[in-house]
C-alpha positions as CSV (number, residue, x, y, z in Angstrom):
1,X,0.0,0.0,0.0
2,X,2.7,2.5,1.0
3,X,4.8,1.7,-2.0
4,X,1.8,2.4,-4.3
5,X,1.2,5.7,-2.5
6,X,4.9,6.5,-2.8
7,X,4.8,6.0,-6.5
8,X,1.6,7.9,-6.9
9,X,2.9,10.9,-5.0
10,X,6.3,10.7,-6.5
11,X,8.3,10.8,-3.2
12,X,11.1,8.9,-1.7
13,X,11.0,6.7,1.4
14,X,12.1,9.4,3.8
15,X,9.5,12.0,2.6
16,X,6.9,9.2,2.6
17,X,7.5,8.6,6.3
18,X,7.4,12.3,7.0
19,X,4.1,12.7,5.1
20,X,2.5,9.8,7.0
21,X,3.7,11.3,10.3
22,X,2.2,14.7,9.3
23,X,-1.1,13.0,8.4
24,X,-1.2,11.2,11.8
25,X,-0.2,14.2,13.9
26,X,-2.6,16.5,12.0
27,X,-5.5,14.1,12.6
28,X,-4.7,13.7,16.3
29,X,-4.3,17.4,16.8
30,X,-7.6,18.4,15.1
31,X,-9.5,15.7,17.0
32,X,-8.1,16.9,20.3
33,X,-8.8,20.6,19.5
34,X,-12.4,19.8,18.4
35,X,-13.0,17.8,21.6
36,X,-11.7,20.7,23.8
37,X,-13.8,23.2,21.9
38,X,-17.0,21.2,22.5
39,X,-16.1,20.8,26.2
40,X,-16.0,24.6,26.5
41,X,-19.7,24.9,25.4
42,X,-20.7,21.9,27.7
43,X,-22.8,20.3,25.0
44,X,-24.3,16.9,25.8
45,X,-22.7,14.0,23.9
46,X,-25.6,13.1,21.5
47,X,-26.2,13.1,17.8
48,X,-25.8,16.9,17.5
49,X,-22.5,16.7,19.4
50,X,-21.1,14.2,16.9
51,X,-22.3,16.2,13.9
52,X,-20.6,19.4,15.3
53,X,-17.5,17.3,16.2
54,X,-17.2,15.9,12.7
55,X,-17.7,19.4,11.2
56,X,-15.0,20.9,13.4
57,X,-12.5,18.1,12.6
58,X,-13.2,18.6,8.9
59,X,-12.5,22.3,9.2
60,X,-9.5,22.0,11.5
61,X,-7.7,19.1,9.8
62,X,-6.2,21.1,6.8
63,X,-5.1,23.9,9.2
64,X,-3.4,21.4,11.5
65,X,-1.6,19.4,8.8
66,X,-0.3,22.7,7.2
67,X,1.0,23.9,10.5
68,X,2.7,20.5,11.3
69,X,4.1,20.2,7.8
70,X,6.4,23.2,8.3
71,X,8.8,21.7,10.9
72,X,8.7,18.3,9.1
73,X,9.6,20.0,5.7
74,X,6.5,18.8,3.9
75,X,4.7,22.2,3.5
76,X,4.9,22.1,-0.3
77,X,3.5,18.6,-0.6
78,X,0.5,19.4,1.7
79,X,-0.1,22.8,0.0
80,X,-0.4,21.0,-3.4
81,X,-2.3,18.1,-1.9
82,X,-5.0,20.3,-0.3
83,X,-5.2,22.4,-3.5
84,X,-5.9,19.2,-5.5
85,X,-8.6,18.2,-3.1
86,X,-10.2,21.7,-3.3
87,X,-10.0,21.5,-7.1
88,X,-11.9,18.2,-7.1
89,X,-14.6,19.5,-4.7
90,X,-15.0,22.7,-6.6
91,X,-15.0,21.0,-10.0
92,X,-12.1,23.2,-11.2
93,X,-8.7,21.8,-12.3
94,X,-5.4,23.3,-11.3
95,X,-4.5,23.7,-15.0
96,X,-7.7,25.6,-15.8
97,X,-7.3,27.9,-12.8
98,X,-3.7,28.6,-13.8
99,X,-4.7,29.4,-17.4
100,X,-7.6,31.6,-16.3
101,X,-5.3,33.6,-14.0
102,X,-2.4,33.7,-16.5
103,X,-0.1,31.9,-13.9
104,X,0.8,29.0,-16.1
105,X,4.5,29.0,-16.9
106,X,6.8,26.9,-19.0
107,X,8.4,24.2,-16.9
108,X,12.1,24.4,-16.4
109,X,13.9,21.4,-18.0
110,X,16.6,20.0,-15.8
111,X,19.6,17.8,-16.6
112,X,21.0,15.8,-13.7
113,X,24.7,14.8,-13.8
114,X,25.7,11.9,-11.5
115,X,28.4,9.3,-11.2
116,X,27.2,6.9,-8.6
117,X,24.1,5.3,-7.0
118,X,22.0,8.3,-7.6
119,X,20.1,8.7,-4.3
120,X,20.1,12.5,-4.7
121,X,19.0,12.2,-8.3
122,X,16.2,9.8,-7.3
123,X,15.1,12.3,-4.6
124,X,15.1,15.2,-7.1
125,X,13.2,13.3,-9.7
126,X,10.5,12.4,-7.1
127,X,10.3,15.9,-5.8
128,X,9.6,17.5,-9.2
129,X,7.1,14.9,-10.1
130,X,5.1,16.3,-7.2
131,X,6.1,20.0,-7.4
132,X,5.6,20.4,-11.0
133,X,7.7,23.5,-11.7
134,X,10.4,21.5,-13.5
135,X,10.9,18.3,-15.3
136,X,14.1,16.2,-15.4
137,X,14.7,16.0,-19.1
138,X,17.9,13.9,-19.1
139,X,20.4,12.2,-16.8
140,X,24.0,12.3,-17.7
141,X,26.8,10.1,-16.3
142,X,30.5,9.5,-16.8
143,X,30.0,5.9,-15.5
144,X,28.3,3.2,-17.6
145,X,27.7,1.2,-14.4
146,X,26.3,4.0,-12.3
147,X,23.1,3.1,-10.4
148,X,21.6,6.5,-11.4
149,X,21.1,5.1,-14.9
150,X,18.7,2.5,-13.6
151,X,16.8,5.2,-11.7
152,X,16.5,7.2,-14.9
153,X,15.3,4.2,-16.9
154,X,12.7,3.4,-14.2
155,X,11.4,6.9,-14.6
156,X,11.5,6.9,-18.4
157,X,14.1,9.7,-18.5
158,X,16.6,9.8,-21.4
159,X,20.2,9.0,-20.4
160,X,23.6,9.9,-21.8
161,X,26.8,8.1,-20.8
162,X,29.9,10.2,-21.6
163,X,32.7,8.4,-23.3
164,X,36.3,9.4,-22.9
165,X,36.1,11.3,-26.1
166,X,32.9,13.1,-24.9
167,X,34.7,14.2,-21.8
168,X,37.5,15.9,-23.8
169,X,35.3,18.8,-24.9
170,X,31.7,17.9,-24.0
171,X,30.6,18.9,-27.5
172,X,28.3,15.9,-27.8
173,X,27.0,16.5,-24.3
174,X,26.1,20.1,-25.1
175,X,24.4,19.1,-28.3
176,X,22.4,16.5,-26.4
177,X,21.4,19.0,-23.7
178,X,20.2,21.5,-26.4
179,X,18.3,18.7,-28.1
180,X,16.5,18.0,-24.9
181,X,15.9,21.7,-24.3
182,X,17.7,21.7,-21.0
183,X,17.5,25.0,-19.1
184,X,19.3,24.1,-15.9
185,X,22.0,21.6,-14.8
186,X,22.2,19.9,-11.4
187,X,25.3,18.1,-10.3
188,X,24.2,15.3,-7.8
189,X,27.3,13.4,-7.0
190,X,29.1,14.0,-10.3
191,X,32.8,13.5,-9.9
192,X,34.3,15.1,-13.0
193,X,35.2,18.7,-13.4
194,X,32.8,20.7,-15.5
195,X,34.7,22.3,-18.5
196,X,34.5,26.0,-19.4
197,X,32.7,25.1,-22.7
198,X,29.7,23.8,-20.7
199,X,29.8,26.6,-18.2
200,X,29.7,29.2,-21.0
201,X,26.5,27.5,-22.3
202,X,24.8,27.6,-18.9
203,X,26.2,30.6,-17.0
204,X,24.8,30.7,-13.4
205,X,22.6,27.7,-14.4
206,X,24.7,24.9,-13.0
207,X,24.5,24.0,-9.3
208,X,26.4,21.4,-7.2
209,X,26.0,19.9,-3.7
210,X,29.1,19.3,-1.7
211,X,29.1,17.1,1.5
212,X,31.0,19.6,3.7
213,X,30.9,23.3,4.7
214,X,32.9,25.0,1.9
215,X,35.3,26.6,1.5
216,X,36.8,23.9,3.8
217,X,37.2,20.4,2.6
218,X,36.7,21.1,-1.1
219,X,38.7,20.7,-4.2
220,X,39.9,17.9,-6.4
221,X,39.6,14.4,-4.8
222,X,37.4,15.6,-1.9
223,X,34.3,13.6,-2.3
224,X,32.3,11.0,-0.4
225,X,34.0,9.2,2.5
226,X,37.2,11.1,1.9
227,X,35.5,14.3,2.9
228,X,33.9,12.9,6.0
229,X,37.2,11.2,7.1
230,X,39.1,14.5,6.7
231,X,36.5,16.4,8.7
232,X,36.7,13.9,11.6
233,X,40.5,13.6,11.6
234,X,40.7,17.4,11.9
235,X,38.5,17.3,15.0
236,X,35.8,19.5,13.6
237,X,32.7,19.9,15.8
238,X,30.3,20.5,12.8
239,X,30.0,19.5,9.2
240,X,27.1,19.9,6.7
241,X,26.2,20.5,3.1
242,X,26.9,23.3,0.7
243,X,24.9,24.0,-2.4
244,X,26.7,26.4,-4.8
245,X,26.9,27.6,-8.4
246,X,29.6,25.9,-10.5
247,X,32.5,27.7,-12.0
248,X,35.8,26.5,-13.6
249,X,37.4,25.7,-10.2
250,X,36.5,22.6,-8.1
251,X,34.0,23.5,-5.3
252,X,34.6,27.2,-5.8
253,X,31.4,28.9,-7.1
254,X,29.2,31.3,-5.2
255,X,27.5,29.6,-2.2
256,X,23.7,29.5,-2.4
257,X,22.8,27.5,0.8
258,X,24.5,25.7,3.7
259,X,23.1,23.6,6.5
260,X,25.1,22.2,9.5
261,X,25.0,19.0,11.6
262,X,26.9,18.3,14.8
263,X,29.8,15.8,14.9
264,X,29.5,13.7,18.0
265,X,32.1,11.8,20.0
266,X,32.9,8.5,18.3
267,X,31.6,9.7,15.0
268,X,32.7,7.7,12.0
269,X,32.8,8.6,8.3
270,X,29.9,6.3,7.8
271,X,27.7,7.8,10.5
272,X,28.6,11.3,9.4
273,X,27.7,10.3,5.8
274,X,24.2,9.3,7.0
275,X,23.7,12.7,8.6
276,X,24.9,14.4,5.5
277,X,22.6,12.3,3.2
278,X,19.6,13.3,5.4
279,X,20.5,17.0,4.9
280,X,21.0,16.5,1.2
281,X,17.7,14.8,0.7
282,X,15.8,17.3,2.8
283,X,17.2,20.5,1.3
284,X,18.6,19.9,-2.2
285,X,15.4,19.7,-4.2
286,X,13.8,22.7,-2.4
287,X,16.9,24.8,-3.0
288,X,16.9,23.9,-6.7
289,X,13.3,24.9,-6.9
290,X,14.0,28.2,-5.3
291,X,16.9,28.9,-7.6
292,X,15.1,28.1,-10.8
293,X,12.1,30.1,-9.8
294,X,14.3,33.2,-9.4
């Protein structure tokens, strides 16, 4: 059941758990508030009491879930979810309302570059299936065995695997990006340096996520467990993520967003990686959405 809902809503496992938690807490909160309100008016518990109680719960539920969705990072999901419910009740579609009010906009087309398993790519794809301001138009990888290619295939997204020749000048890659009408590029665990030729084609339209707080622990060779091990060995008390624009120097472009996490006694590269992955999955899609909407 949950897997079907996850596919229907286009969310990953973490967001699915947070959505269910929000539903549960929202339902519990509105039921409790409705009961307390009825206590105040000292109404006898009869048929009228239950009718009023159900009406109060119905009115309070969307308010409660929206409030609870903020700290759990699910506001955008529930805003869209409630809007779709209202559209069905009112008989109006979101699309018609947008056209009527001239709010409909051309979706931004994204390219995701990744070299590995693709957990961030999977999260981004799921996010934009739900928050339909952008589409992932193509997934590009330098690794023919990368797990991200399977994720792209599962979601019917075109792929491009860069050969050694492709990586010399990225001419074929740029041609393919233009063919797929790509507006914006997201590096999600892409380990190769982006050449000047590609940056010139997409100025201030390429973003990367780095698993540390830049400008520390960046540069060539600083990726994955290497970053986390270096942070721990240097006795840092915090680490985190950095989302930044890409320029011609490794991990150097203008910083867009950072979020921190504490490093505890006995922290390992693996346990720190888990904390970093949580921050990446929570923040990266939302920051991408904010950047492209600007």
